[in-house]
C-alpha positions as a Markdown table, in Angstrom:
| # | Residue | x | y | z |
|---|---|---|---|---|
| 1 | Met | -90.1 | -41.5 | 30.2 |
| 2 | Ser | -88.3 | -41.2 | 27.0 |
| 3 | Ala | -84.8 | -42.0 | 26.3 |
| 4 | Val | -82.6 | -39.2 | 25.2 |
| 5 | Ala | -79.9 | -39.8 | 22.7 |
| 6 | Val | -77.1 | -37.4 | 22.0 |
| 7 | His | -75.5 | -37.0 | 18.7 |
| 8 | Arg | -73.1 | -34.4 | 17.0 |
| 9 | Ala | -74.2 | -32.8 | 13.6 |
| 10 | Val | -71.6 | -31.6 | 11.2 |
| 11 | Leu | -73.0 | -28.6 | 9.5 |
| 12 | Gly | -69.9 | -28.5 | 6.8 |
| 13 | Asp | -68.8 | -25.3 | 4.6 |
| 14 | Gly | -66.8 | -24.2 | 7.6 |
| 15 | Arg | -69.8 | -24.1 | 10.0 |
| 16 | Pro | -69.4 | -25.3 | 13.6 |
| 17 | Thr | -70.2 | -28.8 | 14.6 |
| 18 | Leu | -73.2 | -29.0 | 17.0 |
| 19 | Pro | -74.1 | -31.5 | 19.7 |
| 20 | Tyr | -77.9 | -32.3 | 19.8 |
| 21 | Ala | -80.3 | -34.4 | 21.6 |
| 22 | Glu | -83.1 | -36.5 | 20.3 |
| 23 | Ala | -86.1 | -38.3 | 21.7 |
| 24 | Gly | -89.3 | -39.6 | 20.6 |
| 25 | Pro | -89.8 | -42.5 | 18.2 |
| 26 | Pro | -88.9 | -42.0 | 14.6 |
| 27 | Glu | -92.6 | -41.9 | 13.3 |
| 28 | Gly | -93.5 | -38.7 | 15.4 |
| 29 | Lys | -93.9 | -35.5 | 14.0 |
| 30 | Pro | -90.7 | -33.6 | 13.9 |
| 31 | Ile | -90.0 | -30.7 | 16.1 |
| 32 | Val | -86.6 | -28.7 | 16.7 |
| 33 | Leu | -86.3 | -27.3 | 20.1 |
| 34 | Val | -84.2 | -24.0 | 19.7 |
| 35 | His | -82.7 | -22.9 | 23.1 |
| 36 | Gly | -82.1 | -19.2 | 24.1 |
| 37 | Tyr | -79.2 | -17.0 | 25.6 |
| 38 | Val | -76.1 | -19.1 | 26.7 |
| 39 | Asp | -78.1 | -22.3 | 27.1 |
| 40 | Ser | -77.6 | -25.6 | 25.5 |
| 41 | Trp | -79.9 | -28.5 | 24.6 |
| 42 | Trp | -80.1 | -29.1 | 28.4 |
| 43 | Thr | -82.4 | -26.6 | 28.9 |
| 44 | Phe | -85.0 | -28.8 | 27.2 |
| 45 | Glu | -84.2 | -31.9 | 29.1 |
| 46 | Pro | -87.5 | -31.7 | 31.3 |
| 47 | Met | -89.5 | -31.8 | 28.0 |
| 48 | Leu | -87.2 | -34.5 | 26.3 |
| 49 | Arg | -87.6 | -36.7 | 29.0 |
| 50 | Arg | -91.2 | -36.6 | 29.0 |
| 51 | Met | -91.6 | -36.5 | 25.1 |
| 52 | Pro | -94.9 | -38.1 | 23.9 |
| 53 | Ser | -95.1 | -41.0 | 21.2 |
| 54 | Ala | -96.7 | -38.3 | 18.7 |
| 55 | Leu | -93.5 | -36.2 | 18.7 |
| 56 | His | -90.0 | -36.8 | 17.4 |
| 57 | Ala | -87.6 | -33.8 | 19.0 |
| 58 | Tyr | -84.4 | -32.7 | 17.9 |
| 59 | Ala | -82.5 | -30.1 | 20.3 |
| 60 | Pro | -79.3 | -28.6 | 18.9 |
| 61 | Thr | -76.9 | -26.8 | 20.9 |
| 62 | Gln | -75.9 | -23.6 | 19.1 |
| 63 | Arg | -72.5 | -22.4 | 18.2 |
| 64 | Gly | -70.5 | -20.9 | 21.0 |
| 65 | His | -72.6 | -22.6 | 23.7 |
| 66 | Gly | -72.6 | -25.7 | 25.6 |
| 67 | Asp | -70.2 | -28.5 | 23.9 |
| 68 | Ala | -70.7 | -26.8 | 20.5 |
| 69 | Asp | -67.8 | -25.4 | 18.5 |
| 70 | Lys | -66.9 | -22.0 | 19.4 |
| 71 | Pro | -65.7 | -20.0 | 16.4 |
| 72 | Ser | -64.3 | -16.5 | 16.9 |
| 73 | Asp | -67.4 | -14.8 | 15.2 |
| 74 | Gly | -71.1 | -15.4 | 14.0 |
| 75 | Tyr | -73.3 | -14.6 | 17.1 |
| 76 | Leu | -75.9 | -12.4 | 15.2 |
| 77 | Pro | -79.5 | -13.7 | 15.2 |
| 78 | Glu | -78.9 | -14.4 | 11.4 |
| 79 | Asp | -75.9 | -16.4 | 12.0 |
| 80 | Phe | -78.1 | -18.5 | 14.5 |
| 81 | Ala | -80.6 | -18.9 | 11.9 |
| 82 | Thr | -78.4 | -19.8 | 9.2 |
| 83 | Asp | -77.1 | -22.8 | 11.5 |
| 84 | Leu | -80.4 | -23.9 | 12.3 |
| 85 | Val | -81.1 | -24.3 | 8.5 |
| 86 | Ala | -77.8 | -26.2 | 8.1 |
| 87 | Phe | -78.6 | -28.4 | 11.2 |
| 88 | Met | -81.8 | -29.3 | 9.6 |
| 89 | Asp | -79.8 | -30.4 | 6.6 |
| 90 | Ser | -77.4 | -32.2 | 8.2 |
| 91 | Val | -79.9 | -34.4 | 10.1 |
| 92 | Gly | -82.2 | -35.0 | 7.2 |
| 93 | Ile | -85.3 | -32.7 | 8.4 |
| 94 | Asp | -87.1 | -31.6 | 5.3 |
| 95 | Arg | -89.7 | -29.8 | 7.4 |
| 96 | Ala | -90.5 | -29.4 | 11.2 |
| 97 | Val | -92.3 | -27.4 | 13.8 |
| 98 | Leu | -89.7 | -25.0 | 15.3 |
| 99 | Val | -90.0 | -24.3 | 19.0 |
| 100 | Gly | -88.1 | -21.3 | 20.3 |
| 101 | Gly | -87.4 | -20.7 | 23.9 |
| 102 | Ser | -86.6 | -17.3 | 25.2 |
| 103 | Ser | -84.3 | -15.5 | 22.7 |
| 104 | Gly | -84.0 | -18.7 | 20.5 |
| 105 | Gly | -87.4 | -17.9 | 19.2 |
| 106 | Val | -85.5 | -15.1 | 17.3 |
| 107 | Gln | -83.7 | -17.4 | 15.1 |
| 108 | Ala | -86.5 | -19.6 | 14.7 |
| 109 | Arg | -89.0 | -16.9 | 13.4 |
| 110 | Ile | -86.2 | -15.7 | 11.0 |
| 111 | Val | -86.2 | -19.3 | 9.5 |
| 112 | Ala | -89.9 | -19.3 | 9.6 |
| 113 | Gly | -90.1 | -16.0 | 7.5 |
| 114 | Arg | -87.3 | -16.6 | 5.3 |
| 115 | Arg | -87.9 | -20.3 | 4.7 |
| 116 | Pro | -91.6 | -21.3 | 5.1 |
| 117 | Asp | -91.2 | -24.5 | 3.0 |
| 118 | Arg | -89.0 | -25.8 | 5.8 |
| 119 | Val | -91.5 | -24.8 | 8.9 |
| 120 | Ala | -94.7 | -26.4 | 9.5 |
| 121 | Gly | -95.4 | -24.2 | 12.4 |
| 122 | Leu | -93.8 | -22.1 | 14.8 |
| 123 | Val | -94.0 | -22.0 | 18.8 |
| 124 | Leu | -92.7 | -19.1 | 20.7 |
| 125 | Leu | -92.0 | -20.0 | 24.5 |
| 126 | Gly | -91.5 | -16.6 | 26.2 |
| 127 | Val | -90.0 | -15.0 | 23.2 |
| 128 | Pro | -89.6 | -11.2 | 23.2 |
| 129 | Ala | -90.8 | -9.0 | 20.3 |
| 130 | Glu | -88.1 | -6.7 | 21.4 |
| 131 | Leu | -85.2 | -6.6 | 23.8 |
| 132 | Ser | -83.6 | -3.3 | 23.6 |
| 133 | Asp | -86.8 | -1.7 | 25.2 |
| 134 | Lys | -86.5 | -3.9 | 28.5 |
| 135 | Pro | -84.8 | -2.2 | 31.4 |
| 136 | Gly | -83.8 | -5.6 | 32.8 |
| 137 | Val | -81.9 | -6.4 | 29.8 |
| 138 | Thr | -80.1 | -3.3 | 29.6 |
| 139 | Glu | -78.9 | -3.6 | 33.1 |
| 140 | Leu | -77.8 | -7.0 | 32.0 |
| 141 | Trp | -75.9 | -5.8 | 29.3 |
| 142 | Asp | -74.2 | -3.2 | 31.6 |
| 143 | Thr | -72.7 | -6.3 | 33.4 |
| 144 | Val | -72.0 | -8.6 | 30.6 |
| 145 | Arg | -70.1 | -6.4 | 28.7 |
| 146 | Glu | -67.7 | -6.3 | 31.2 |
| 147 | Leu | -67.6 | -9.8 | 31.7 |
| 148 | Glu | -64.2 | -11.7 | 31.7 |
| 149 | Asp | -63.2 | -15.4 | 31.9 |
| 150 | Pro | -63.7 | -17.5 | 33.8 |
| 151 | Val | -67.4 | -16.3 | 34.1 |
| 152 | Asp | -68.4 | -16.1 | 37.8 |
| 153 | Arg | -70.7 | -18.8 | 38.9 |
| 154 | Ala | -72.8 | -16.7 | 41.3 |
| 155 | Phe | -73.5 | -14.4 | 38.6 |
| 156 | Ala | -74.6 | -17.2 | 36.3 |
| 157 | Lys | -76.7 | -18.7 | 39.0 |
| 158 | Asp | -78.4 | -15.7 | 40.0 |
| 159 | Phe | -79.1 | -15.3 | 36.3 |
| 160 | Ala | -80.8 | -18.5 | 35.9 |
| 161 | Arg | -82.8 | -18.3 | 39.1 |
| 162 | Gly | -84.3 | -15.1 | 37.6 |
| 163 | Met | -86.0 | -17.1 | 34.9 |
| 164 | Thr | -88.9 | -18.8 | 36.7 |
| 165 | Ala | -91.4 | -17.5 | 39.1 |
| 166 | Ala | -91.1 | -20.7 | 41.4 |
| 167 | Pro | -87.9 | -22.2 | 42.4 |
| 168 | Ile | -86.6 | -25.1 | 40.2 |
| 169 | Gly | -84.9 | -28.3 | 41.3 |
| 170 | Arg | -81.3 | -27.8 | 42.6 |
| 171 | Gly | -79.8 | -30.5 | 40.5 |
| 172 | Phe | -81.6 | -29.2 | 37.4 |
| 173 | Leu | -80.4 | -25.7 | 38.4 |
| 174 | Glu | -77.0 | -26.6 | 38.7 |
| 175 | Thr | -76.9 | -28.3 | 35.4 |
| 176 | Val | -78.1 | -25.4 | 33.7 |
| 177 | Val | -75.5 | -23.2 | 35.5 |
| 178 | Asp | -72.7 | -25.7 | 34.4 |
| 179 | Glu | -74.1 | -25.5 | 30.8 |
| 180 | Asn | -74.2 | -21.6 | 30.9 |
| 181 | Leu | -70.5 | -21.5 | 32.0 |
| 182 | Lys | -69.3 | -23.5 | 29.0 |
| 183 | Ala | -70.0 | -20.4 | 26.9 |
| 184 | Pro | -66.9 | -18.0 | 27.2 |
| 185 | Ala | -67.2 | -14.3 | 28.1 |
| 186 | Arg | -67.0 | -13.2 | 24.6 |
| 187 | Val | -70.1 | -15.5 | 23.8 |
| 188 | Trp | -72.2 | -14.0 | 26.6 |
| 189 | Arg | -71.2 | -10.5 | 25.2 |
| 190 | Glu | -71.5 | -11.0 | 21.5 |
| 191 | Thr | -74.7 | -13.0 | 21.6 |
| 192 | Leu | -76.3 | -10.3 | 23.7 |
| 193 | Arg | -74.8 | -7.5 | 21.7 |
| 194 | Gly | -76.2 | -9.3 | 18.5 |
| 195 | Leu | -79.9 | -9.3 | 20.2 |
| 196 | Leu | -79.6 | -5.8 | 21.1 |
| 197 | Glu | -78.3 | -4.4 | 17.8 |
| 198 | Thr | -80.6 | -6.1 | 15.4 |
| 199 | Asp | -84.0 | -4.8 | 14.7 |
| 200 | Leu | -85.9 | -7.9 | 16.3 |
| 201 | Arg | -89.2 | -6.4 | 15.3 |
| 202 | Ser | -88.2 | -6.7 | 11.8 |
| 203 | Thr | -87.6 | -10.5 | 12.3 |
| 204 | Leu | -91.7 | -10.6 | 13.0 |
| 205 | Ser | -92.5 | -9.5 | 9.2 |
| 206 | Gly | -93.5 | -12.0 | 6.7 |
| 207 | Ile | -94.0 | -14.8 | 9.2 |
| 208 | Leu | -97.2 | -16.7 | 7.6 |
| 209 | Val | -97.0 | -20.1 | 9.2 |
| 210 | Pro | -99.3 | -21.0 | 11.9 |
| 211 | Thr | -97.8 | -19.8 | 15.2 |
| 212 | Leu | -98.4 | -20.5 | 18.8 |
| 213 | Val | -97.3 | -17.8 | 21.4 |
| 214 | Val | -97.0 | -18.9 | 25.1 |
| 215 | Trp | -96.2 | -16.5 | 27.8 |
| 216 | Gly | -96.1 | -16.9 | 31.7 |
| 217 | Asp | -97.9 | -14.0 | 33.4 |
| 218 | Gln | -95.4 | -13.9 | 36.2 |
| 219 | Asp | -92.7 | -13.2 | 33.6 |
| 220 | Thr | -90.5 | -10.5 | 34.9 |
| 221 | Leu | -88.9 | -9.8 | 31.7 |
| 222 | Leu | -91.6 | -9.9 | 29.1 |
| 223 | Thr | -95.1 | -7.9 | 29.3 |
| 224 | Arg | -98.3 | -9.0 | 28.0 |
| 225 | Glu | -98.1 | -6.0 | 25.5 |
| 226 | Asp | -94.8 | -7.1 | 24.4 |
| 227 | Gln | -96.6 | -10.5 | 23.3 |
| 228 | Gln | -99.4 | -8.6 | 21.9 |
| 229 | Thr | -96.9 | -7.0 | 19.1 |
| 230 | Ile | -96.0 | -10.5 | 18.0 |
| 231 | Leu | -99.7 | -11.5 | 17.8 |
| 232 | Asp | -100.4 | -8.2 | 16.0 |
| 233 | Thr | -97.7 | -8.8 | 13.5 |
| 234 | Ile | -97.9 | -12.6 | 12.7 |
| 235 | Pro | -101.2 | -13.1 | 11.0 |
| 236 | Asp | -102.0 | -16.7 | 11.9 |
| 237 | Ser | -100.9 | -16.5 | 15.7 |
| 238 | Arg | -102.6 | -17.2 | 18.7 |
| 239 | Leu | -101.8 | -16.6 | 22.6 |
| 240 | Leu | -101.7 | -19.3 | 25.5 |
| 241 | Val | -101.2 | -17.5 | 28.9 |
| 242 | Tyr | -99.7 | -19.7 | 31.9 |
| 243 | Glu | -100.9 | -18.1 | 35.0 |
| 244 | Gly | -98.6 | -18.3 | 37.8 |
| 245 | Ala | -95.3 | -19.2 | 35.4 |
| 246 | Gly | -92.3 | -17.0 | 34.9 |
| 247 | His | -90.3 | -16.5 | 31.7 |
| 248 | Val | -88.9 | -20.2 | 31.1 |
| 249 | Val | -92.2 | -21.8 | 31.1 |
| 250 | Tyr | -90.7 | -25.2 | 30.0 |
| 251 | Trp | -88.7 | -25.4 | 33.0 |
| 252 | Glu | -91.9 | -25.0 | 35.3 |
| 253 | Ala | -94.5 | -26.7 | 33.4 |
| 254 | Pro | -93.0 | -29.0 | 30.7 |
| 255 | Asp | -96.0 | -31.4 | 30.7 |
| 256 | Arg | -98.4 | -28.6 | 30.0 |
| 257 | Val | -95.9 | -27.4 | 27.2 |
| 258 | Leu | -95.7 | -30.6 | 25.7 |
| 259 | Arg | -99.6 | -31.1 | 25.9 |
| 260 | Asp | -100.0 | -27.9 | 24.1 |
| 261 | Leu | -97.2 | -28.5 | 21.6 |
| 262 | Ala | -98.7 | -32.1 | 20.7 |
| 263 | Ala | -102.1 | -30.5 | 20.1 |
| 264 | Phe | -100.6 | -27.6 | 18.0 |
| 265 | Thr | -98.7 | -30.1 | 16.0 |
| 266 | Ala | -101.4 | -32.7 | 15.4 |
| 267 | Asp | -102.6 | -30.7 | 12.1 |
| 268 | Arg | -99.2 | -29.9 | 11.0 |
| 269 | Thr | -97.0 | -32.0 | 8.4 |
């Protein structure tokens, strides 16, 4: 098992301070794990604990989430993408493979398209091409826009449970829910609003770095056609289908994700 160290990155220029987890030997190839909606670095804990010696992982918690600073604004995908580059600057990462989980892949691909000099490769783990066309997301928005503090724990638990095809460990589920509840209602609301009001398909254009797309065929949120849109738009991309896995493949199959990630990263510098 790999040791996981937790630090804080001061982004400067009025930007928030972000906690981040780090795992893997310093000589490993750098990867940055970018979490999705209302998660924190803890969402990648199953991977971080198993990090192979070939990889050196950084997993920041984004603004408004977990134990990160919670400014009053700045919750558009573009804001998170700008923070991501500032995070890399803060911890001294010149170039890395960006690994986006769920909606975290949106800001990761924005950076890949705009700053290819900083991105050796892009991995999208259950990342949508578009969200505004998903009935489940529309239903979620109807609830989230009415949320008040404190966010109801039963709602957050049901939300987390819906991310996998098979039940996840009770202890890990409770940790995920605890982390989700650290985001105030306004962050749940403004982050989802930003995802719905942004033209997400446009964030796929201009990406020329090698890209690995991973999708679980039991994902109740994203369809194969949605993932095909990503493949059709990013020239150097390929798809891996995880049979029997749901939306958050890195909870259900962390060892497989790491094997595929290590293989993909082996030829990137």
